[in-house]
N, C-alpha and C positions, 0 to 999 in steps of 0.2 A: 531361564532365570539364572543369572550368575551373581553371586555375592560372597562375601567373606565374613566368617565369624572367627575371631581370633583373640587371644589373650583372655583376660578374665572379665572383659566388658561385654555384657549381653547386647548392648547397642540395639535395642528394639526399634528405634527410629530408623536405622539403616535397613533393617529387615522389612518394616512396613513400607518404606519408600521404594525399595526394589520390587516388592510384590505389587504395590499400587502402580508403579511405572509399567510393569509387565502387563497388568490388567488393562491399562489404558491403551497400550500399543497393540494389544491383541483383541480388543473389542469386548472385554469382559467388564461387567459392572462389579462394584465392590459390595453390593448389597448381599447381606448374609455371609460375608467373608469373616472367617475366624482364624486366629493364629495363636499358637501356644509354643513356648520354648521350655523344654524340660518338663512338660506337663502343666506349666503355669500359663494361664490365659493372659495374653498380652494385647490382643486386639479383637473387638467384637462390635457388631452393629455400627460400623463406621467410626469408632473411636478407640483410643488406647484404654486399656484396662490396668493401668499401672499406678502404683503408689510407692512410697519409700520402702515399705516392707517387701513388696514384690521385687523391687530393684535389688535389695540386699539378698533376697533368696536366690534370684537369678545369678547374681555375681558369685555367690557360693557354689551354685550349680556349675557354672563355667570353670571355677577353680578345680572342682572335683573331677571334671571331664579332662583336665589337662594331664600331662604326663608328670611323673614324679622326678624331681631333680636329684633325688637320692637313690633311686632304684638302679640296680645294675643292668637292667634291660628295659626295653620299651614295652609298656603295657598296652596290648592291642585290643583289649575288650572295652575300651572307653568310647563313648559316643555322645554327641550333642544331638538331641532330638528336637527338630523344628517341624511342627504340624501346621499345614496350611489347608483350610477347608473352604472350598468354594461351594456355594449352594446352587441348586437348580440342575444338577447333572448326576449321572450315574457312574462316571469314570472314576478310576482310582489309580494312583501311581505311587511307587516307593522309589526314592532316589537316594543314592549313597554318594558321598563325597569323600575327600581325604584331606588330611592335615598337611598342607604345604607351606606352613609358616616357615620363616627363615630359621627359627630355632629347631623345628622338627627336622628340616632337611639337614641342618648342620649336625645334629646328633646322629642321624641315620647315615650320613656320609661315611662315618667311621665305624658303623655297626657291622659286626661279623658274627655269623652263626657257627 
């Protein structure tokens, strides 16, 4: 499953589309599928669980996860948490990614310790 989360846009439609596409290609049904972004439930029981308040909350969450434009150094303890729960199995996985947005790469190209 490859996808991008960037900027301050939670874009839950992109997340659900990629997960749904992966399920279809790999023979998984979406029954019992649940997804949350930053602890906020975005998908459950085959439908989005979104409203204007959640959209605003998720946008603020994404802003808080970004790096500070005024800091003298990159803050490495920030993360975007996306939980995807498939029902019917006992497996568990934790996956980490990294920020490779153009802005992040540009800032770190000149970073020296």
